[in-house]
C-alpha positions as CSV (number, residue, x, y, z in Angstrom):
1,M,-23.6,-78.9,10.5
2,N,-21.5,-80.0,13.7
3,S,-19.3,-83.0,13.0
4,T,-20.1,-86.1,15.1
5,H,-17.4,-88.5,13.8
6,R,-15.2,-88.0,17.1
7,A,-15.8,-90.5,20.0
8,E,-17.9,-88.6,22.9
9,G,-17.4,-89.4,26.7
10,P,-14.6,-89.0,29.0
11,P,-10.9,-89.6,27.7
12,A,-9.5,-93.1,28.0
13,P,-7.0,-93.9,30.8
14,P,-3.5,-94.4,30.2
15,C,-3.6,-98.2,30.1
16,G,-6.8,-97.9,27.9
17,H,-4.6,-96.1,25.5
18,L,-1.9,-98.6,25.6
19,R,-4.3,-101.6,25.0
20,R,-5.9,-99.7,22.1
21,A,-2.5,-99.0,20.7
22,L,-1.5,-102.6,20.9
23,G,-4.8,-103.6,19.2
24,R,-5.9,-105.6,22.5
25,E,-8.9,-103.2,23.3
26,R,-12.4,-105.2,22.9
27,N,-14.4,-102.5,21.6
28,P,-16.3,-102.9,18.3
29,L,-16.6,-99.0,18.2
30,S,-12.8,-98.6,18.1
31,R,-11.6,-97.6,14.8
32,P,-8.2,-97.6,13.2
33,L,-8.1,-93.7,13.7
34,D,-8.7,-94.3,17.4
35,R,-5.9,-96.8,17.4
36,A,-3.6,-94.6,15.8
37,R,-4.5,-91.6,18.3
38,S,-3.8,-93.9,21.1
39,L,-0.5,-95.2,19.5
40,A,0.7,-91.4,19.1
41,L,-0.3,-90.4,22.6
42,V,1.8,-93.8,23.9
43,L,4.7,-92.9,21.9
44,T,4.6,-89.3,23.1
45,A,4.6,-90.5,26.7
46,L,7.5,-92.9,25.9
47,G,9.3,-89.9,24.5
48,V,8.8,-87.7,27.4
49,V,10.1,-90.5,29.8
50,L,13.1,-90.7,27.4
51,A,13.8,-87.2,27.4
52,A,13.6,-87.3,31.1
53,L,16.2,-90.0,31.4
54,L,18.4,-88.3,28.9
55,G,18.2,-85.2,31.0
56,V,19.2,-86.9,34.1
57,G,22.1,-88.6,32.2
58,A,23.3,-85.2,30.6
59,S,23.1,-83.7,34.1
60,A,25.3,-86.5,35.4
61,V,27.9,-86.2,32.7
62,R,28.0,-82.5,33.3
63,L,28.5,-82.9,37.0
64,T,31.3,-85.4,36.8
65,A,33.0,-83.3,34.0
66,E,32.8,-80.2,35.9
67,Q,34.0,-82.0,39.1
68,Q,37.1,-83.4,37.3
69,R,38.0,-80.0,35.8
70,T,37.5,-78.1,39.1
71,A,39.7,-80.8,40.7
72,V,42.3,-80.1,38.2
73,A,42.3,-76.4,38.4
74,T,42.1,-76.3,42.1
75,A,45.1,-78.5,42.5
76,V,47.3,-75.9,41.1
77,L,45.7,-73.2,43.4
78,H,46.3,-71.9,47.1
79,H,44.2,-70.6,49.6
80,V,45.6,-67.6,51.7
81,E,44.6,-64.8,53.7
82,A,44.8,-61.3,52.4
83,L,45.0,-58.2,54.4
84,V,42.5,-55.4,53.4
85,E,44.7,-52.1,53.3
86,G,42.0,-49.9,51.6
87,S,38.4,-48.8,51.8
88,V,35.8,-50.9,49.9
89,R,34.6,-49.6,46.9
90,K,31.8,-50.8,44.2
91,A,33.2,-52.5,41.1
92,E,32.5,-51.0,37.7
93,A,30.5,-53.7,36.6
94,T,27.3,-55.4,38.2
95,V,27.7,-59.1,38.6
96,L,24.6,-61.1,37.1
97,G,21.9,-62.2,39.2
98,G,21.4,-58.8,41.0
99,K,24.5,-58.8,43.1
100,T,27.0,-55.9,43.2
101,A,30.5,-56.8,43.6
102,Y,32.9,-55.0,45.9
103,R,36.8,-54.6,45.8
104,A,39.4,-53.3,48.0
105,D,43.2,-53.1,47.8
106,A,44.9,-56.0,49.8
107,A,48.3,-57.5,50.5
108,W,49.0,-61.3,51.1
109,N,52.1,-63.7,51.5
110,Y,52.6,-66.2,48.7
111,P,54.9,-67.7,47.8
112,T,56.6,-68.0,51.1
113,G,58.5,-64.7,51.6
114,R,57.2,-63.2,48.9
115,S,54.6,-59.9,49.4
116,N,52.0,-59.5,46.8
117,T,49.4,-56.7,46.5
118,G,46.6,-56.3,44.4
119,T,42.7,-55.6,44.3
120,I,40.3,-58.2,45.5
121,D,36.7,-59.1,45.7
122,V,35.3,-58.4,49.4
123,P,32.2,-58.4,51.2
124,R,30.5,-55.2,51.3
125,N,31.0,-54.3,55.0
126,T,34.6,-55.3,55.0
127,E,36.9,-52.8,57.0
128,P,40.4,-51.8,56.4
129,G,42.8,-54.3,58.5
130,A,40.3,-57.3,58.1
131,T,41.6,-60.4,56.4
132,V,39.8,-62.1,53.6
133,G,40.5,-65.4,52.2
134,I,41.3,-65.4,48.4
135,W,42.7,-68.1,45.9
136,V,46.0,-67.7,44.2
137,D,48.0,-69.5,41.6
138,R,51.6,-70.9,42.1
139,D,52.9,-67.3,41.6
140,G,50.8,-65.5,44.0
141,H,48.6,-64.0,41.4
142,V,44.8,-63.7,42.4
143,A,42.7,-66.6,40.6
144,A,38.9,-67.1,40.4
145,T,37.2,-68.9,43.2
146,P,36.6,-72.5,42.4
147,P,32.9,-73.2,42.1
148,S,31.3,-74.9,45.2
149,T,29.6,-78.4,44.9
150,A,26.2,-76.4,45.2
151,D,27.3,-74.3,42.2
152,L,28.3,-77.4,40.2
153,V,25.3,-79.5,41.0
154,A,22.8,-76.3,40.1
155,D,24.7,-75.9,36.7
156,A,24.3,-79.8,35.8
157,V,20.6,-79.6,36.8
158,C,20.3,-76.6,34.6
159,V,21.9,-78.7,31.6
160,G,19.6,-81.6,32.4
161,L,16.4,-79.3,32.4
162,V,17.3,-77.6,29.3
163,L,17.8,-80.8,27.4
164,F,14.7,-82.3,28.8
165,G,13.0,-79.2,28.0
166,L,13.9,-79.1,24.1
167,L,12.9,-82.7,23.8
168,G,9.9,-82.4,25.5
169,V,8.9,-79.5,23.2
170,L,9.8,-81.6,20.0
171,A,7.6,-84.5,21.5
172,A,4.6,-82.1,21.9
173,A,4.8,-80.6,18.6
174,G,5.2,-84.1,17.0
175,L,2.0,-85.1,19.0
176,C,0.1,-82.2,17.9
177,A,1.3,-82.4,14.3
178,R,0.2,-86.2,14.3
179,L,-3.1,-85.6,16.1
180,G,-3.7,-82.7,13.7
181,A,-3.2,-84.8,10.7
182,L,-5.4,-87.8,12.1
183,D,-8.3,-85.3,12.6
184,R,-8.1,-84.1,9.1
185,R,-8.2,-87.5,7.9
186,A,-11.2,-88.1,10.0
187,D,-13.0,-85.1,8.9
188,R,-12.5,-86.5,5.3
189,A,-13.6,-89.8,6.1
190,W,-16.7,-88.3,7.8
191,T,-17.5,-86.3,4.8
192,R,-17.3,-89.0,2.5
193,A,-19.6,-91.3,4.6
194,W,-22.1,-88.5,5.0
195,A,-22.2,-87.8,1.4
196,R,-23.2,-91.4,0.9
197,L,-25.6,-91.8,3.8
198,E,-27.5,-88.4,3.7
199,P,-29.6,-89.2,0.5
200,V,-30.7,-92.4,2.1
201,W,-31.3,-90.9,5.6
202,S,-33.2,-87.9,4.0
203,G,-34.9,-89.7,1.3
204,R,-33.5,-87.3,-1.5
205,A,-32.1,-88.7,-4.5
206,P,-28.2,-88.5,-4.9
207,R,-27.2,-85.5,-6.8
208,D,-25.7,-87.6,-9.4
209,S,-29.1,-89.3,-10.2
210,R,-31.1,-86.0,-10.3
211,R,-28.8,-84.7,-13.1
212,D,-29.8,-87.8,-15.3
């Protein structure tokens, strides 16, 4: 036997769910369970909006913090030109993202009057005798290249998206659990109502009366 306790027809529009959740829908067929479902949908929608706002806020906080940290780190670094002295070779490890690093021996002058040598990262087709810009610390040692603004923005956006995704999954899981509980409650109510009405509708006496 198929259950017919659920409302048929097209789903209510968002504004309809809001009116129903607030108890302002003028529909005599609207049941407390229908209002509870609409309330769950409205609260989930608000949760998703809040998750989006928190994601944007987290991205902004992350970007500001990373920009300040990069500014402090860059303040003690210096950009110099290094002279490539050896042939380019592939690095031992492959960089994440499918890009392979290439390195070469080079020499540069920093601090002023001091010559330094070492191995630096270079483009793949760099020839000996070419110059490559590098970052060094106050002692002339090679330092990591400061992240660009695009890198910082991409990192901040990823943080915001991860937070939004986690909160969105929690909101969706909560909605599914709530709707499942409401459906089970509706099934039980429909079963009890059918048990009372079926004998009257079919003309049969209730089971309890036949036992007497």
